[in-house]
N, C-alpha and C positions, 0 to 999 in steps of 0.2 A: 504494500499499500504505500502511497505517497507519505513522505516524511512531513514536509513543511511547504508553505508558500514561499515567496521570495523572502530573503533574510538579509539585512543590512551587513556590511563589513564587520561591524561590531554592533550588536544590538543588545537589548535588555535579555538576560537570560530566561525572563518570564514568556517570551515569545515561544519558547521550546516545551513549555508546560503541557500544552494541548497535545503535542506528539506523543509525549510519555503517557498521558492518560488514556490516549487512543490504543496504545500498544497494551496497557494494562487492561483495558475492557476485552480485547481480542483474547488475551492469554487467559482471561477469566472464563472464556466460553470453551476453553480446552484446545485453542487453536495455536499453531505457530504462525509467525508473520515475519516477512522481510521488510524493511523499510527503504524506500528509494528516495535518496537525498536529491537525485537528478542534477547534482552539482550546483545546487541553488545556494549551498552555504559556503561562506569562505572559512579558511581554516580555523580562525579563532572561534567560530560558532560550531563548526563541525566537531571539533574536539569536545566541546561542551556537551554537545547533543549525544555523542557516543558514550560519554561517561554517565549521562543521565539515564540511557537506555540499557547500559550493561547490566544492571540488577534484574532487569525484567527479561533479559536473554532472548533478544530477538534472533530469528533464524539466521539473519545476516543484515548488513546495511549496504545499500547499493549506491555506487557513486557518490561517496560522501564529499568528493571534491572533483573538479574538472580534470579531464585527463591530461591536460598540459602540465600538471603540478605533480609530476612523478615523484619528486623528492618529498613532497608533503604527504604523499600516500605512505611512504616509508616511514615518515615520523609518526603519522597516525596509527599505523599498524602497531607500532612499539607501545602505544598508549592504550590499546584495547585488546579485549580477548573475543569480541565480536568478529566472526567471519566478514571480511570485506569482499564485496563483489563489484566488479566493473567490466566493461569491455564493448559496450555498444557504440563507442565512439572511436574504436580503433579499426583499422582497415586491413592490415597484414599481420603475419606472425612476428614481423620485426617491430612492430609497433607495440605488440605485447611483450616482446622478448625482456625489456627493461623491467616491467612490473614482476615477470616470473623470476628473473635472476636474483633481484634484491627481496625477494619473498615478502613483498608488500600487500599481495592479494591472496585469497583463499579460493575464490570462485570467479572464473573467466567467462564472460558473456558476450561471445562474438556474434554479430548480427549477419546473417548469410547474405542480406541485400547490400551490407556495407562492405563485407570481407571478400568480395569477388566471387560468391557461389560456393558450391559444395566443395570443390578441390581446396580452395584456401581455407576454408572454415575447418575442414578436416585436418589440414596441417597444423593450424593453430591448437586444435584439440589435442593431437600427438604431442605437440611442443609442451602444453599444459601439463600432459600426463607425466612428463619427465621431471617437472617440478613439483609433483604432488599437489596439483591444483585441480580443482573440480570444473567441470565444464556445465554450464547452463545456458543454452542458446537463447539469444535475445530475439523476439519476434513478435512485435505489436502489429504485424501486417496481416496480409490476406493469406488465403489457403495455399498459394503456390510457395510462398516462403516458409510457412510453417510445414507443409509436406517435405520440403526439402531439408528443413531443420531436423524433423524426425528421422529422416534418413542417416543424417549425422549421428544423432542421439543413439540410434539402434546399434551403430558400428563403433561406439566410443565407450570404453570401459570406465572412464572417469566422468561420465555424464550423470548427472544428480537430479536436474529439474528442467522442465521445458515450459517456457512462457508461450501464452497464446492469448489472442484477443477476443475470444468468445464472449459477448455480453459486456464488453468493456465501455467505459462511459463515453469515450470518442466515437464509438459506433453508434451508441444510442442517440447522441447528440445529434449525428448526422442524418438520421431518420430511419428508414426501414432497413437498411443495409447492415449486416453482420457478417462474421467470418463465413457462415455456411450459405449466405446468399449466392455466392458466385459458383457453387459447385453442384453437379447433378445428384449424386449420392451424398445426402447430407448426414449420413450416419457415420462417415469416415472418421470424423473427430469426435465421436460420442465418448463421453467421460464415464467410466465406471469405477467406483472405489478410488478416485484420484488418478486414473490411468486411462491413456488412449491406447488402443491396441494397434499394434504394427500394421501399417497399411498392406494389403496384399495384391492390389491393383497393378497394372502395367505402369512402368514409369515411376513416377513419384507417388503413384497410388490413388490419384484423384482425377476426376474428369471436370474440367472448367465449363460451365454453362455461358458459352459465347454469346448467346442471345441476351441474357441478363446483363452481361458486361457492356456489351454494345448500348443497351437501353439506358443503363445508368450513366455511362460515360458521356452521353449527349448533354446532360445537365449539371455535370460535376465540375467544380471549380478546384484548382490547385489548393491543396491543403497547406496552411501556413501555421508554424509552430507558435505557440503562445510566447509572448514577450512580456517581461516584467519591468516596471519603471518604478524607481524610487520617488519619494516625496519631492525631490528636486528636479525630476525630470530625467535624471540620469538612467541608462538602461542597466538592468541586472540580469546577470547570465542565469539561464535556467539549465 
């Protein structure tokens, strides 16, 4: 789940309280939760939030800092026992190499659409395995990317969890479309006891409904990521 909205370079520690309370609520239900910082916090606040969350044992914290700050990842990893996940903003195994070599992350999340497809993503997974780092493919996208990610997951011994966009808020906000809208057999990604069965169809195991894709494409505008601005009008990274 999302950790916070935008946070200033140095902010009141009280802005982090709601995040801690939400984690406590989820844990009280008997569930585990990972918290995605989305790189919205700078180091001074990310350290505080990781410390505040630690007693409540989140499954992991994701992108506690932006990927540009590799040295700060190492500093943060030395301050917390919470597993650190990142990787959706890297593009090759060489981008990932520094984070693996200095043992600053525990879970690598390559995005098959960013990392050049199945081949490069698989190479990233193999490299991560040699550094005892888990793989959790990042995939908030459509059925083709998810099906390809599942193929990588099925052949990766250090695979731990697969992201998928089924029922996610950005689909609901967009209207009628969801992950299964674009495929003919909508049972392929059915979830049973937290698992999706290995696809058995040809190719990636899905068949795209081209008629639906063409219909929706006629009225679909390019999606723009949300931007955050501070009270002074300055842009804050997300």
